[in-house]
PATI-68890 format. One line per 5 residues: number of its first residue (from 1); their letters; for each residue x, z, y of C-alpha. Coordinates in Angstrom, 2 decimals, decimal comma. Layout:
NUM) A) X:Z:Y  ...;
//
This chain:
1) XXXXX) 104,83:88,77:91,39  101,12:87,88:91,34  99,46:87,83:94,79  95,78:87,52:95,74  94,88:86,40:99,27;
6) XXXXX) 91,41:86,88:100,76  90,27:85,44:104,06  87,15:84,14:105,75  86,78:80,42:106,45  87,55:80,92:110,15;
11) XXXXX) 90,54:78,64:110,66  92,07:80,89:113,32  92,41:83,58:110,66  93,08:81,40:107,64  95,66:78,97:109,05;
16) XXXXX) 98,33:81,64:109,73  98,15:82,73:106,09  99,11:79,30:104,74  102,83:79,32:105,66  103,02:82,71:103,93;
21) XXXXX) 101,30:81,27:100,85  103,81:78,40:100,83  106,71:80,81:101,23  105,53:83,02:98,36  105,02:80,00:96,10;
26) XXXXX) 108,50:78,70:96,96  109,91:82,12:96,11  108,42:81,75:92,62  105,35:83,97:92,99  101,88:83,19:91,60;
31) XXXXX) 99,35:83,02:94,42  95,54:83,15:94,14  93,24:82,72:97,15  89,62:83,88:97,60  87,67:81,94:100,21;
36) XXXXX) 84,78:79,49:100,63  84,59:75,99:99,16  85,08:74,34:102,56  88,67:75,62:102,57  89,56:74,63:98,99;
41) XXXXX) 91,65:71,54:99,85  93,62:73,31:102,56  94,36:76,30:100,31  95,30:74,22:97,29  97,61:72,06:99,40;
46) XXXXX) 99,54:75,23:100,26  100,14:75,84:96,56  97,63:78,61:95,82  94,96:78,64:93,10  91,58:78,59:94,85;
51) XXXXX) 88,72:80,94:93,88  85,26:80,67:95,44  83,61:83,78:96,89  80,30:82,48:95,57  81,62:82,41:92,00;
56) XXXXX) 83,40:85,75:92,20  80,59:87,69:93,92  77,27:86,56:92,37  75,62:89,88:93,24  75,76:88,72:96,86;
61) XXXXX) 75,56:84,93:96,60  73,50:84,06:93,50  70,15:83,90:95,31  71,27:83,68:98,92  72,30:80,73:101,05;
66) XXXXX) 75,59:80,65:102,94  75,47:81,05:106,69  77,27:78,42:108,80  80,61:79,34:110,33  82,27:80,97:107,33;
71) XXXXX) 80,45:84,31:107,52  79,10:84,36:103,98  75,58:85,50:103,19  75,21:88,04:105,98  72,43:86,00:107,65;
76) XXXXX) 70,41:86,17:104,44  70,90:89,94:104,24  69,82:90,32:107,87  66,72:88,20:107,23  65,76:90,28:104,20;
81) XXXXX) 65,79:93,37:106,41  63,83:91,76:109,24  66,78:91,79:111,65  67,65:89,22:114,29  69,91:86,78:112,42;
86) XXXXX) 71,46:85,54:115,67  72,71:89,02:116,65  76,28:90,23:116,06  74,90:93,77:116,15  72,60:92,94:113,22;
91) XXXXX) 75,62:91,64:111,32  77,52:94,89:111,91  74,46:96,91:110,83  74,47:95,16:107,45  78,22:95,13:106,68;
96) XXXXX) 78,05:97,85:104,06  74,98:96,32:102,44  77,07:93,17:101,97  80,08:95,22:100,86  77,99:96,95:98,20;
101) XXXXX) 77,18:93,54:96,70  80,71:92,14:97,15  82,56:94,97:95,40  81,34:94,56:91,77  82,55:90,95:91,50;
106) XXXXX) 85,72:91,71:93,44  86,61:94,51:91,04  85,92:92,27:88,03  88,16:89,60:89,54  90,99:92,05:90,24;
111) XXXXX) 90,74:93,40:86,68  90,98:89,86:85,33  93,81:88,61:87,59  95,68:91,95:87,74  97,48:91,22:91,04;
116) XXXXX) 100,60:93,09:92,11  99,46:92,96:95,74  96,41:91,84:97,74  96,87:90,16:101,14  93,75:90,07:103,29;
121) XXXXX) 92,27:89,51:106,74  91,48:93,02:108,09  88,47:91,84:110,10  84,94:92,53:108,95  84,38:89,61:106,56;
126) XXXXX) 87,13:90,57:104,11  86,68:94,31:103,90  85,83:93,85:100,23  89,46:92,91:99,49  90,99:95,99:101,12;
131) XXXXX) 88,44:98,42:99,72  88,45:96,80:96,26  92,24:97,07:96,13  92,02:100,73:97,18  89,49:101,50:94,43;
136) XXXXX) 91,81:99,97:91,82  95,04:101,37:93,25  96,47:97,90:94,01  98,93:97,69:96,95  97,38:95,77:99,85;
141) XXXXX) 98,78:94,18:102,99  96,66:93,03:105,93  97,43:89,95:108,01  95,89:90,46:111,45  95,62:87,40:113,70;
146) XXXXX) 94,23:89,17:116,76  96,54:90,40:119,53  97,22:93,64:117,68  94,93:96,41:116,45  94,01:97,31:120,02;
151) XXXXX) 92,34:93,92:120,49  89,16:94,94:118,66  88,33:97,37:121,47  87,50:94,36:123,67  86,80:91,73:120,99;
156) XXXXX) 83,40:92,93:119,75  81,89:94,30:123,01  82,68:90,94:124,61  79,85:89,37:122,60  77,55:92,43:122,79;
161) XXXXX) 77,70:93,26:126,50  76,46:95,64:127,90  76,81:97,66:124,66  79,94:99,77:124,29  81,81:100,55:121,07;
166) XXXXX) 80,08:103,96:121,07  76,66:102,26:121,40  77,47:99,92:118,51  78,69:102,77:116,33  75,49:104,75:117,01;
171) XXXXX) 73,22:101,79:116,18  75,05:101,18:112,90  75,16:104,78:111,73  71,47:105,29:112,57  70,32:102,22:110,60;
176) XXXXX) 68,90:103,74:107,41  69,64:100,86:104,98  73,28:100,89:106,13  73,53:104,67:105,78  72,04:104,55:102,28;
181) XXXXX) 74,36:101,73:101,17  77,36:103,63:102,55  76,38:106,74:100,58  75,93:104,73:97,37  79,33:103,04:97,75;
186) XXXXX) 81,08:106,33:98,45  79,40:107,99:95,47  80,00:105,17:92,99  83,60:104,36:93,92  84,80:107,75:95,22;
191) XXXXX) 85,41:106,21:98,62  85,27:107,75:102,08  83,59:105,09:104,17  82,52:106,43:107,55  78,86:106,21:108,56;
196) XXXXX) 79,47:104,05:111,65  81,70:101,09:112,45  84,57:100,20:114,82  84,85:103,77:116,14  86,95:104,89:117,89;
201) XXXXX) 87,90:101,98:120,15  87,65:99,14:117,64  88,99:100,97:114,57  89,08:98,78:111,42  88,62:100,80:108,23;
206) XXXXX) 90,24:98,01:106,18  93,62:99,03:107,65  93,51:102,51:106,13  96,68:103,39:104,23  98,08:99,84:104,35;
211) XXXXX) 100,82:97,86:106,06  99,28:95,35:108,47  101,28:92,29:109,51  100,36:91,28:113,08  100,86:87,71:114,26;
216) XXXXX) 101,85:88,66:117,78  104,87:90,45:119,19  104,70:94,16:119,88  105,28:93,72:123,62  102,42:91,18:123,90;
221) XXXXX) 99,81:93,10:121,91  96,65:94,50:123,47  97,50:98,20:123,78  95,83:100,80:121,59  94,17:103,77:123,21;
226) XXXXX) 95,62:107,18:122,27  92,47:107,88:120,23  92,77:104,67:118,24  96,49:105,14:117,66  95,86:108,69:116,42;
231) XXXXX) 93,11:107,51:114,05  95,40:104,89:112,48  98,28:107,34:112,22  96,04:109,90:110,53  94,84:107,27:108,03;
236) XXXXX) 98,33:106,02:107,22  98,04:102,49:108,66  101,37:100,85:109,52  101,63:97,80:111,81  104,46:95,27:111,63;
241) XXXXX) 104,64:92,76:114,51  106,11:89,43:113,37  104,91:86,94:115,98  103,06:83,68:115,31  103,14:82,03:111,87;
246) XXXXX) 102,91:78,36:112,75  102,63:75,23:110,65  105,87:73,40:109,89  107,26:71,62:112,95  108,72:68,14:112,85;
251) XXXXX) 112,24:67,68:111,53  113,21:65,76:114,66  112,48:68,72:116,91  114,19:71,23:114,66  117,28:69,14:113,83;
256) XXXXX) 120,43:71,15:114,36  122,77:68,40:115,54  125,84:70,62:115,60  125,57:71,90:112,02  124,00:68,76:110,64;
261) XXXXX) 121,20:70,85:109,08  117,55:71,21:109,91  116,12:74,67:110,39  112,39:75,21:110,17  111,74:78,32:112,26;
266) XXXXX) 108,25:79,01:110,92  109,51:78,50:107,35  112,14:81,20:107,89  109,57:83,51:109,48  107,05:82,96:106,69;
271) XXXXX) 109,72:83,64:104,07  110,48:86,90:105,85  106,81:87,87:105,76  106,64:86,90:102,08  109,62:89,12:101,34;
276) XXXXX) 107,99:91,93:103,35  104,82:91,60:101,25  106,93:91,84:98,10  108,77:94,89:99,44  105,52:96,54:100,53;
281) XXXXX) 104,02:96,09:97,07  107,09:97,57:95,40  107,27:100,42:97,90  103,63:101,33:97,43  104,01:101,35:93,65;
286) XXXXX) 107,11:103,54:93,96  105,32:106,03:96,22  102,34:106,14:93,87  104,59:106,73:90,87  106,33:109,60:92,64;
291) XXX) 103,02:111,21:93,60  103,31:110,56:97,33  100,05:108,58:97,42;
//
């Protein structure tokens, strides 16, 4: 199986993917990873082939400088539109303008690599992976490192207080450049992007129709509101709660003195996630072949 990972350079999102990469490689799969150059060494040490966002997506990066903090060229886009480059709201208002420039290179890359499945961070900086996979009919699996899908309801307003999710959604949908980019994307790629963002209650459109692996347990997740749960159910998103995917622990700690064997708990967990990704890819292809998707 050929797998493409896509994640931002935020280590809290990227690090949990690496045990899964290692597990897939050890299972004999070919793994490619899209990210920024600052993460090359870490990704290659996990056994994946590294691909730079800047090389893959020249429509976005060719004449724009990278913003610090692993958020791509969104600061440059905001500056071009005269927006406050220090504002998270400005970033959200330009997401689909960035997506419009990310998709062409992403689609070329997918056509070249021809992955069996795409694994991606469902948060805003990797929407191109989920939507690109959907355009090409490639099975996709999200790996969510927040405390469940309900966490976005509090995550974004926390840095935009006193704005609510409804306020944010209104500002985004009323921003003309965003609305025009959304219409162009929908028309060109036969997509159904919504005019706003994160509505209702922190909804992530990158989860639509996909299985999302969540790195917390179901009983510890931030609860979804009924409206958010209904929106995900309607859009066919499925959430699998697997708990934390940690780096390999020391052999001394994990030594099983009775059996005389060492058991690496995270290695077992990551292998299980790897097998789930494989099964999800095969299941999606089977449903598509039978006309259920």
